[in-house]
N, C-alpha and C positions, 0 to 999 in steps of 0.2 A: 504494500500500500504506500502510495506516495505521500509526501509531506502535505500536499494540497488536500488530499483526501482526508488525512487525519485531522487537519485543521477544519475542514468542512463538517466532519462528524462531531468534533468538539463544539463548534458553534451551534449545530443543531441541538445537541443535548443541553447546552447552556440556555438556548431560547426556550426549550421545553420546561426547564427548571424555573425560569423566570415567569413563565405563564402559570405554573402551579402556584408559585409564591403569590402572584397577583390575585389569584382566586381566593387566597386566604386573607388578603388584606381588605379592610373596609373600603367601599366604593368612594370615589371622589364626590364630595357634596355638589348638589346642583347650585347654579348661580342664585344669589339672593333675590327674592321677589320683593322689590322695594315698594310695591303697591300696597302691601299689607300694613295695617295700623300698629301691629305689635309683633315682637319677635322673641325667641328664646335662644340663648347661646348654648351650643353644644360643642364638644370637642372629643377627639379620640387620639390615639397615639400619633396620628399623621396630620390631622386637619382640625381646624376650628371653623364653625359656620353659624350663620344666623338662620334659624328655622322660622319661617313666616307663620304667623297666627292670624288668619283672616277674620275670625269671629271670636275675639277675646271675651272672656266672662268679666263683665264690669257692672257697676251700679251707677245710678245717676247721683249727682251731688245732692239733689233734693231728697234722696232716700236716706241720707246720712244725717241723723238727728242728734241733738244734745252734744254737739261738738262745734259750735259756731266759731269759737276762738281758734281752734285748730284749722277749721275749714277756711276761714278768712285769711289766715296767715299763709297757708300753702297755695291758695288760689291767687293771692296777690303776687307771690314769688313766681308762680308758674306763668301768670299773665305777663309779667315783666319779661320772662325768659322767651316766650313765644313771640313777643313783640320785638325781639332782637336786642334787648337791653341786658346788661350784666345782672345775674341772679345768683342766689346761694344754693349750694348743695344742702340737702335737708336730712336730718336724722329724726325720725318719729319713734319715740321710745315710751314705754310704759306698760300698763297691765294688758294681759292677753285678752283678745276678743273685744277690744274697745274701738275697732275700726281703723287701725293704722294702715294696713294693707288695702282695705277697701277704699280708703280716701285717696291713696295714690292711684289705684286703678280707675277711680271715678273721674280723674283728670283727663283720661284718654277720650271718652266720648264728648267731654266738654270742649276740648281744644284740638281735636283731630283735624277739623277743617282749617285750623290755623297752622297745620304742619307738624303738630306734636306726634311723636312716635314713642312707644314704650318698649324697652328691651329688658327682659327678665334674665338676671344673671345669678346663678346659684353661688353660694359662698365658696364652694370648692373651685369654681370656674374663675374667680377673681384674679387668679394668677395669670390669666390670659388677657387682662385688661389692656395692655399695650396693643395686642393684636386686634381686639375689639375696636379700640379707638382708631386704629389705622384704617379699619373698614368704613367707619362712619364719619370720621373727621372730614370736614370740607363739603359734606353734602348739604343740600338746601333744607332738609328736614331738621326739626329740633328734637333731639333724642334725650329721654330720661332713662338712664340705666337704673333699674329697680332691683334691689337685693332685699328679699324678705327674710325676716327672722334672723337677722345678722348678729352673730357673736362669735368670738374666737377664743381658743385656748392659746396660752402664751407660746406653745410650741408650733402652732400652725403657721405655715408660710404665707398664706393668702393675704393676710392683713397688710403685709409690707408693700406689695404693689398698689393696694388700695390707698395706703397712707401716702405713697409717693404721688399717685395720680391726683389726690385731692388738693395738695398744695406743697408737696415736698420735692418736686423735681422741676427742672428747667422747662420741660414741655407742658406738664400738667394736663388738664382736660381741654379739648378743643372748645371754641366758643359756642358750638351748637350742641354741647353735651352737658348734662347735669347728672348727679347721682343722688337718688332718693333711697334711703335705707330704713327699714323698720327693725326694732329690737326691743326685747324686754329689759336689756341692760343699757343704762345711760352711757357707760364708758366702753361697751362692746367687748372688753377683755375682763376676765374674772378678777375680782378684787379679794385679797386675802388679808386677814387681820395682821399677819406678820409683816405685810408691806408697810404698815404704819411705824414699825420699829426702826425703819430707815430714816425717818424724819429727823431733822437736826435744827439746831438753833443758830441763826445768823443775826447778830445784833438785836437779839430779843424777839426776832420774828421766826415763825415756824416755816421751814422749807421742806416739802415732801422729798422722799428719797427717789432714786432712779427708777425703781419699779413702778411707783405711783405715777411719776412723770410720763413714763412710757405708755401707761394705760390711759391716762387722760389725753395725751397728745393726739391719739387717733380720733376720738370723738370731737375734739376741739377743732378739727379741720373741717367739720361740717358747719357752715355759716349759720344755719338755723337749727335749733333744737326745739321740737314740738312735743310737749309732754301730754300723756293720756293717763287718766285715772279711772278707777272702777266707777260704774254708774250708780247713782242713788236709786232707791226703789221707784221713785216717781219717774225718773228718767227711763228706767228699764220698762216701766209700764207704758210710757209714751211711745217708745219704740215698738213694743208689742202692738199697741193700738194702730200705729201706722201700717204695719205689715198685715194686720188683720183686715184693714180697710181695702188693701189691694185685692183681697179675695171676697169682698162684699160682706164681711162680718163686722161686728162691733164688740167693743170691750165692755161687757156687762159684768155684774158682780160675780157670777159663776165663772166666767172666763178669766176674770182678774185673779180669782183664787187659784185656778188651774195654772195660770202663768207664774204665780209666785211659787207654787209647789214645784213646777218644772225647774225654776231657777235654783230652788233649794236642793233638788236632786242633783243638779249639775254643779252645785257649789260655786255658782257665778251668776251675777246679774250683768251680763254683757250684751252688746248689740247682737253679737253672733248667736247667743243663746235665745234672745228675743225673737230673732228671725226663725230659728229652728223650731221654736214653739209654735209660731204662726203657721209654718209650713206643715207641721204635724197636725195641727188642728184643722187646717184646710183639707187635709187628706182623709179625715174621718168621715 
């Protein structure tokens, strides 16, 4: 067999091997459908891509009750953003079920016609922030990167790209991008009693130690902090009544008692629990 024949056989086998390897690899993602109002970021070992969500699940701003202060603050900031003016990144923090993520999602139908788009980014995917920003920076749409239920352990690497993107690097966020995050923690990182032992005295003033400074510095980079607290009984019942009206029911004394019992069983008087009760009652 000649050298040319041996080379030809080698090349044929190499091509067959590459074809088998390609079959095992995930397919190349399709091009981004920029006509969608919302997206979800995905990644694998080779690619990162924006999955279009044509019909995202959202609520209307008018359906979010007993949070006028929070609503007014985030609407003002978002209105400024879609109008092309500088605006702040937002951290919505506080009790569970109080409407933090619903409020962010409700901004989409309110401002979609003004070019607002929502991109959902899981905590684990925040390490890909530079790649995400590369894809959307410079586009005409106004993007809110939305990370729900955000919190980190000190050993997790994803918070460092987030910290740099917020205000810690020379590039930062493009002018058409903001980051809105929700969390049960105000400082996003766990706080331990032992951290306070690092505090020291400087000319009679208390200065926190390095561990506390690191944990506070991440949340400080959000320009707006919007706090949420558990609903009172009256607020809870007002939300129940609103959702009951959507199905043609009213809040009478018997239904009021059932709603309170429902909240007691769940251990929470939240907007989420109120809507779940109304949905359950409507299905009976």
